[in-house]
C-alpha positions as semicolon CSV with decimal commas, in nm:
position;residue;x (nm);y (nm);z (nm)
1;M;1,189;2,038;1,921
2;K;1,340;2,139;1,588
3;V;1,284;1,876;1,319
4;S;1,470;1,819;0,993
5;I;1,272;1,783;0,670
6;P;1,465;1,820;0,342
7;A;1,305;2,065;0,097
8;W;1,307;1,804;-0,179
9;L;1,097;1,570;0,037
10;T;0,830;1,834;0,089
11;A;0,836;1,897;-0,287
12;N;0,792;1,521;-0,346
13;F;0,486;1,520;-0,118
14;N;0,326;1,817;-0,290
15;E;0,384;1,664;-0,633
16;A;0,265;1,316;-0,531
17;Q;-0,079;1,431;-0,420
18;Q;-0,327;1,260;-0,650
19;S;-0,665;1,433;-0,648
20;S;-0,809;1,134;-0,833
21;L;-0,769;0,910;-0,529
22;P;-1,071;0,836;-0,307
23;D;-1,118;1,074;-0,016
24;Y;-1,027;0,811;0,244
25;L;-0,688;0,758;0,079
26;L;-0,617;1,130;0,053
27;A;-0,699;1,157;0,424
28;Y;-0,470;0,863;0,500
29;Q;-0,182;1,022;0,308
30;K;-0,228;1,350;0,493
31;T;-0,233;1,167;0,829
32;Q;0,089;0,985;0,742
33;W;0,260;1,305;0,632
34;D;0,155;1,488;0,948
35;A;0,292;1,201;1,160
36;F;0,626;1,230;0,983
37;V;0,637;1,610;0,999
38;A;0,579;1,597;1,374
39;Q;0,903;1,404;1,415
40;G;1,109;1,481;1,103
41;L;1,402;1,272;0,986
42;P;1,535;1,051;1,266
43;T;1,873;1,137;1,413
44;R;2,126;0,934;1,607
45;K;1,944;1,034;1,923
46;H;1,670;0,789;1,818
47;E;1,756;0,444;1,954
48;R;1,668;0,259;1,633
49;F;1,881;0,498;1,425
50;K;2,176;0,552;1,660
51;Y;2,426;0,402;1,411
52;T;2,260;0,539;1,096
53;N;2,409;0,846;0,928
54;L;2,128;1,006;0,728
55;N;2,314;1,326;0,639
56;K;2,319;1,200;0,282
57;L;1,946;1,272;0,258
58;N;2,003;1,638;0,342
59;E;2,273;1,664;0,075
60;K;2,055;1,531;-0,207
61;Q;1,785;1,685;-0,428
62;F;1,582;1,379;-0,522
63;I;1,302;1,439;-0,769
64;L;0,993;1,217;-0,776
65;S;1,023;0,902;-0,989
66;V;0,825;0,884;-1,312
67;E;0,656;0,599;-1,495
68;T;0,824;0,478;-1,815
69;N;0,759;0,225;-2,093
70;D;1,101;0,230;-2,257
71;A;1,107;-0,048;-2,521
72;S;1,471;-0,128;-2,442
73;L;1,364;-0,260;-2,101
74;H;1,232;-0,579;-2,261
75;E;1,590;-0,700;-2,318
76;I;1,690;-0,607;-1,964
77;V;1,393;-0,798;-1,823
78;K;1,475;-1,097;-2,042
79;K;1,832;-1,094;-1,909
80;H;1,718;-1,101;-1,546
81;Q;1,440;-1,358;-1,573
82;L;1,487;-1,692;-1,399
83;H;1,592;-1,898;-1,699
84;Q;1,617;-2,231;-1,521
85;T;1,249;-2,241;-1,435
86;N;0,909;-2,108;-1,533
87;S;0,793;-1,818;-1,321
88;C;0,520;-1,564;-1,271
89;L;0,702;-1,235;-1,337
90;I;0,598;-0,906;-1,175
91;V;0,806;-0,615;-1,306
92;L;0,836;-0,278;-1,136
93;V;1,016;0,013;-1,305
94;N;1,117;0,302;-1,078
95;G;0,858;0,176;-0,829
96;F;0,570;0,153;-1,081
97;F;0,404;-0,177;-1,170
98;N;0,456;-0,243;-1,542
99;A;0,197;-0,479;-1,692
100;S;0,356;-0,489;-2,040
101;L;0,687;-0,618;-1,903
102;S;0,530;-0,860;-1,655
103;V;0,451;-1,222;-1,743
104;L;0,119;-1,315;-1,583
105;T;-0,011;-1,594;-1,806
106;D;-0,146;-1,925;-1,672
107;L;-0,228;-1,789;-1,327
108;P;-0,447;-2,021;-1,114
109;E;-0,819;-1,947;-1,121
110;G;-0,909;-1,665;-0,885
111;M;-0,554;-1,534;-0,845
112;I;-0,523;-1,159;-0,905
113;V;-0,213;-0,955;-0,989
114;S;-0,243;-0,585;-1,070
115;S;-0,101;-0,247;-0,985
116;F;-0,176;-0,124;-0,634
117;K;-0,345;0,183;-0,783
118;Q;-0,577;-0,035;-0,993
119;A;-0,664;-0,245;-0,689
120;I;-0,780;0,071;-0,511
121;Y;-1,073;0,083;-0,755
122;D;-1,118;-0,289;-0,831
123;H;-1,087;-0,422;-0,474
124;P;-1,159;-0,130;-0,239
125;D;-1,270;-0,351;0,051
126;L;-0,937;-0,537;0,057
127;I;-0,743;-0,211;0,033
128;K;-0,940;-0,055;0,316
129;Q;-0,906;-0,365;0,533
130;H;-0,541;-0,451;0,473
131;G;-0,365;-0,183;0,266
132;L;-0,370;0,114;0,503
133;L;-0,125;0,048;0,784
134;A;-0,142;0,211;1,124
135;I;0,229;0,289;1,150
136;N;0,427;0,363;1,465
137;N;0,605;0,679;1,347
138;A;0,866;0,656;1,623
139;Y;0,967;0,313;1,489
140;Y;0,906;0,351;1,117
141;P;0,927;0,717;1,007
142;F;1,021;0,621;0,652
143;A;0,712;0,400;0,631
144;N;0,515;0,713;0,721
145;I;0,680;0,887;0,427
146;N;0,582;0,598;0,199
147;G;0,224;0,616;0,326
148;A;0,213;0,984;0,239
149;L;0,383;0,967;-0,100
150;F;0,307;0,623;-0,249
151;Q;0,222;0,637;-0,618
152;N;0,193;0,274;-0,720
153;G;0,330;-0,074;-0,653
154;F;0,161;-0,411;-0,696
155;F;-0,134;-0,600;-0,553
156;L;-0,145;-0,980;-0,535
157;Y;-0,431;-1,194;-0,411
158;M;-0,435;-1,574;-0,384
159;P;-0,775;-1,730;-0,306
160;P;-0,811;-2,012;-0,053
161;H;-0,662;-2,348;-0,158
162;C;-0,458;-2,182;-0,435
163;S;-0,116;-2,335;-0,492
164;L;0,140;-2,201;-0,739
165;A;0,424;-2,436;-0,836
166;A;0,628;-2,177;-1,025
167;P;0,795;-1,902;-0,820
168;I;0,663;-1,546;-0,825
169;H;0,957;-1,332;-0,939
170;I;0,921;-0,967;-0,832
171;L;1,179;-0,779;-1,041
172;S;1,236;-0,415;-0,944
173;L;1,435;-0,214;-1,201
174;M;1,568;0,135;-1,133
175;T;1,624;0,315;-1,464
176;Q;1,579;0,691;-1,414
177;K;1,900;0,879;-1,493
178;K;1,846;1,184;-1,273
179;E;1,869;1,140;-0,897
180;F;1,518;1,037;-0,789
181;A;1,305;0,888;-0,514
182;A;1,052;0,605;-0,551
183;Y;0,779;0,511;-0,303
184;P;0,609;0,183;-0,404
185;K;0,345;0,018;-0,184
186;H;0,275;-0,356;-0,219
187;L;-0,001;-0,574;-0,077
188;I;0,008;-0,956;-0,084
189;I;-0,288;-1,154;0,051
190;M;-0,268;-1,533;0,070
191;G;-0,597;-1,709;0,146
192;D;-0,638;-2,012;0,371
193;D;-0,441;-2,320;0,257
194;S;-0,264;-2,128;-0,022
195;K;0,102;-2,186;-0,107
196;A;0,363;-1,986;-0,303
197;T;0,733;-1,908;-0,344
198;F;0,839;-1,544;-0,389
199;F;1,169;-1,404;-0,517
200;E;1,206;-1,026;-0,485
201;E;1,506;-0,887;-0,675
202;H;1,632;-0,527;-0,691
203;V;1,849;-0,426;-0,988
204;S;2,009;-0,093;-1,084
205;V;2,011;-0,022;-1,457
206;V;2,171;0,319;-1,388
207;E;2,475;0,419;-1,181
208;N;2,341;0,744;-1,032
209;A;2,214;0,784;-0,678
210;Y;1,846;0,729;-0,596
211;L;1,619;0,651;-0,302
212;M;1,403;0,339;-0,292
213;N;1,155;0,360;-0,003
214;S;0,912;0,067;-0,016
215;V;0,642;-0,084;0,207
216;T;0,513;-0,440;0,169
217;K;0,222;-0,593;0,360
218;L;0,204;-0,975;0,356
219;I;-0,096;-1,159;0,499
220;L;-0,096;-1,536;0,546
221;G;-0,432;-1,701;0,604
222;K;-0,486;-2,022;0,800
223;R;-0,238;-2,294;0,699
224;A;-0,097;-2,075;0,420
225;Q;0,268;-2,137;0,327
226;A;0,505;-1,875;0,188
227;D;0,874;-1,900;0,101
228;Y;0,997;-1,543;0,049
229;C;1,349;-1,459;-0,067
230;K;1,479;-1,107;-0,128
231;L;1,799;-1,003;-0,309
232;Q;1,924;-0,644;-0,297
233;N;2,221;-0,586;-0,529
234;E;2,180;-0,223;-0,631
235;N;2,453;0,020;-0,736
236;K;2,699;0,162;-0,484
237;H;2,521;0,502;-0,472
238;A;2,171;0,369;-0,403
239;I;1,980;0,425;-0,079
240;H;1,747;0,132;-0,012
241;L;1,486;0,162;0,267
242;S;1,251;-0,136;0,290
243;H;0,964;-0,212;0,530
244;S;0,785;-0,548;0,545
245;F;0,484;-0,604;0,772
246;V;0,361;-0,964;0,804
247;E;0,047;-1,104;0,965
248;Q;0,018;-1,481;1,018
249;Q;-0,293;-1,673;1,104
250;Q;-0,338;-2,021;1,255
251;D;-0,085;-2,285;1,144
252;S;0,058;-2,062;0,871
253;Q;0,424;-2,103;0,776
254;L;0,666;-1,837;0,657
255;T;1,026;-1,885;0,548
256;L;1,201;-1,553;0,489
257;A;1,556;-1,502;0,356
258;N;1,711;-1,161;0,291
259;F;2,037;-1,111;0,097
260;S;2,198;-0,766;0,082
261;F;2,510;-0,700;-0,124
262;G;2,473;-0,358;-0,288
263;G;2,377;0,001;-0,214
264;E;2,549;0,277;-0,021
265;I;2,285;0,264;0,253
266;A;2,052;-0,036;0,290
267;R;1,802;-0,064;0,572
268;D;1,554;-0,352;0,596
269;E;1,286;-0,338;0,863
270;V;1,069;-0,646;0,912
271;E;0,782;-0,685;1,156
272;I;0,619;-1,030;1,184
273;N;0,304;-1,079;1,390
274;L;0,225;-1,439;1,486
275;Q;-0,142;-1,384;1,561
276;A;-0,280;-1,735;1,609
277;S;-0,166;-2,070;1,746
278;G;0,053;-2,288;1,528
279;A;0,193;-1,995;1,328
280;T;0,563;-2,044;1,247
281;C;0,826;-1,823;1,088
282;K;1,187;-1,897;1,004
283;T;1,387;-1,590;0,907
284;A;1,743;-1,565;0,782
285;G;1,968;-1,303;0,630
286;F;2,311;-1,265;0,479
287;Y;2,502;-0,947;0,394
288;H;2,844;-0,905;0,235
289;L;2,982;-0,550;0,235
290;Q;3,293;-0,460;0,039
291;H;3,293;-0,085;-0,032
292;A;3,427;0,199;0,181
293;N;3,150;0,355;0,392
294;Q;2,892;0,101;0,272
295;Y;2,621;0,055;0,536
296;V;2,359;-0,216;0,592
297;D;2,104;-0,222;0,872
298;N;1,868;-0,510;0,955
299;H;1,590;-0,454;1,208
300;L;1,369;-0,754;1,271
301;D;1,077;-0,765;1,517
302;I;0,894;-1,093;1,571
303;K;0,587;-1,067;1,793
304;H;0,444;-1,383;1,950
305;Q;0,082;-1,288;2,014
306;A;-0,062;-1,638;2,059
307;P;0,039;-1,966;2,230
308;H;0,209;-2,252;2,048
309;T;0,386;-2,023;1,797
310;N;0,747;-2,074;1,686
311;S;1,009;-1,846;1,536
312;E;1,369;-1,858;1,424
313;M;1,605;-1,575;1,336
314;L;1,955;-1,634;1,193
315;Y;2,152;-1,352;1,031
316;K;2,515;-1,364;0,917
317;G;2,741;-1,100;0,768
318;I;3,085;-1,048;0,613
319;V;3,212;-0,691;0,642
320;D;3,522;-0,557;0,465
321;S;3,692;-0,220;0,402
322;S;3,545;0,060;0,619
323;A;3,190;-0,072;0,582
324;R;2,947;-0,095;0,875
325;A;2,668;-0,340;0,953
326;V;2,391;-0,324;1,214
327;F;2,169;-0,607;1,333
328;N;1,882;-0,551;1,575
329;G;1,665;-0,858;1,631
330;R;1,382;-0,840;1,882
331;L;1,163;-1,124;2,006
332;Y;0,851;-1,004;2,184
333;V;0,635;-1,258;2,370
334;Q;0,297;-1,151;2,507
335;Q;0,176;-1,287;2,841
336;A;-0,087;-1,502;2,671
337;A;0,167;-1,655;2,433
338;Q;0,258;-1,963;2,639
339;K;0,444;-2,268;2,512
340;I;0,632;-2,090;2,237
341;I;0,976;-2,171;2,099
342;A;1,197;-1,890;1,970
343;Y;1,560;-1,866;1,867
344;Q;1,774;-1,583;1,734
345;A;2,140;-1,544;1,645
346;N;2,368;-1,304;1,460
347;H;2,723;-1,393;1,353
348;N;2,972;-1,168;1,172
349;L;3,317;-1,186;1,017
350;L;3,533;-0,874;0,991
351;L;3,786;-0,874;0,708
352;S;3,955;-0,543;0,787
353;K;4,051;-0,337;1,091
354;Q;3,825;-0,053;0,974
355;A;3,510;-0,268;0,942
356;E;3,245;-0,230;1,212
357;V;2,947;-0,436;1,329
358;Y;2,686;-0,345;1,589
359;S;2,478;-0,642;1,700
360;K;2,183;-0,620;1,937
361;P;1,969;-0,932;1,985
362;E;1,681;-0,866;2,227
363;L;1,428;-1,074;2,420
364;E;1,117;-0,917;2,572
365;I;0,918;-1,195;2,736
366;Y;0,602;-1,166;2,947
367;A;0,503;-1,536;2,942
368;D;0,658;-1,793;3,175
369;D;0,622;-2,121;2,981
370;V;0,852;-2,054;2,686
371;K;1,179;-2,173;2,533
372;C;1,378;-1,876;2,405
373;K;1,747;-1,823;2,342
374;H;1,966;-1,575;2,161
375;G;2,331;-1,516;2,081
376;A;2,573;-1,306;1,880
377;S;2,936;-1,324;1,775
378;T;3,175;-1,102;1,583
379;G;3,528;-1,204;1,493
380;Q;3,793;-1,239;1,229
381;I;3,899;-1,523;1,001
382;D;4,007;-1,836;1,185
383;E;4,383;-1,832;1,126
384;E;4,416;-2,202;1,214
385;A;4,162;-2,296;0,948
386;L;4,341;-2,071;0,698
387;F;4,678;-2,225;0,786
388;Y;4,533;-2,576;0,751
389;L;4,413;-2,504;0,396
390;R;4,737;-2,330;0,301
391;S;4,937;-2,629;0,429
392;R;4,746;-2,844;0,175
393;G;4,883;-2,635;-0,110
394;I;4,580;-2,409;-0,152
395;E;4,651;-2,047;-0,242
396;K;4,561;-1,788;0,021
397;S;4,287;-1,621;-0,187
398;T;4,126;-1,958;-0,264
399;A;4,154;-2,072;0,097
400;L;3,994;-1,750;0,216
401;Q;3,707;-1,796;-0,032
402;I;3,648;-2,151;0,092
403;I;3,621;-2,027;0,451
404;L;3,382;-1,747;0,357
405;Q;3,165;-1,983;0,152
406;G;3,149;-2,222;0,445
407;F;3,045;-1,938;0,673
408;A;2,764;-1,833;0,437
409;D;2,649;-2,181;0,336
410;E;2,415;-2,225;0,635
411;I;2,203;-1,938;0,504
412;F;2,210;-2,044;0,139
413;Q;2,096;-2,394;0,227
414;R;1,770;-2,243;0,348
415;I;1,673;-2,153;-0,010
416;D;1,477;-2,454;-0,131
417;H;1,426;-2,337;-0,490
418;K;1,733;-2,431;-0,694
419;A;1,700;-2,157;-0,957
420;I;1,670;-1,886;-0,692
421;R;1,966;-2,023;-0,500
422;A;2,173;-2,036;-0,819
423;R;2,085;-1,674;-0,902
424;I;2,200;-1,545;-0,563
425;L;2,515;-1,761;-0,555
426;G;2,603;-1,626;-0,900
427;I;2,581;-1,267;-0,774
428;M;2,741;-1,312;-0,431
429;P;3,067;-1,111;-0,403
């Protein structure tokens, strides 16, 4: 079988090889690259990529991102900080962790935040145990690429019984003016009974095209609680490929919300493994596409691997112009995972005749004592509701905005932190 591998990607791999890394990491990178090369870039013949047009990657000549300490970035960081609340600020520039721009004062005792590369040497046991993913290359070929080319990223460790009141703001800035590709790898480990709120925000400082290809591993110990909110609002030429792999232990709780407004191509792949009884995850997402040929793709896999685990999946989207959206939500229930409750739904509004949505909720259940349901809907604006508002003297544009806000509000209400909710509402198209 002939495979497609852009020349610039091979050049990125050759340049990214870091002889200073430990032998086990060099071997891991080579294994990941070989897994990708065996398959090449996915095409529409691959089920998970059947609606994804990746020709753009063959047209580009992305160079590898470089680390920078531009002094002007301090003002940009200051502008994007959460001003309504104190926060722990982790800043990434072109995929590299930047300690001088980050604000890491007053961390709880035992909590560690550093670059991923530094953690390789300071915490090798944790990196070996949790940082090197065994990736299904048929499912996640771009995660294979990240595994082969990663340069940096961040590492965060919370010891048992650690609770952080202020949110952890992960601010990713893209500043390189030539077309480039970044491959950050992140590892977050939350010990037993730990608790934290995360806000991951992606911002374009430049208007040129670039590729962001990230991998995040999140581990929740027993009874750990994480509220994780992500906002992607990059420029209209950006290609954003994100992979999140989550492992949850007994009675842990995860609330995940993903908001996608920007980019030319945005693909978020999330895999959540509920590995022990009592583990619960509630996931939600909202996307609003306005530009011609803009594309967003959400793939969410929740795997119930133990009894008495619960999950929820609710994604909504508004699609305008000739934009396209894809939702693929899969609930997988192992035979041993009895007495679980799972729900998934995807609802979309189309604002133009050229807009397209492809929705595919899936249930794969091997247990017999479960409560699972799923649903999907795609439609246009309710004309009766619009007429009702217009008959009350409300202008059409205002009436339309009221309807769209009402449609999205169910997702926004899931953001408990007021400053984070205000930030996203202020950016929403």
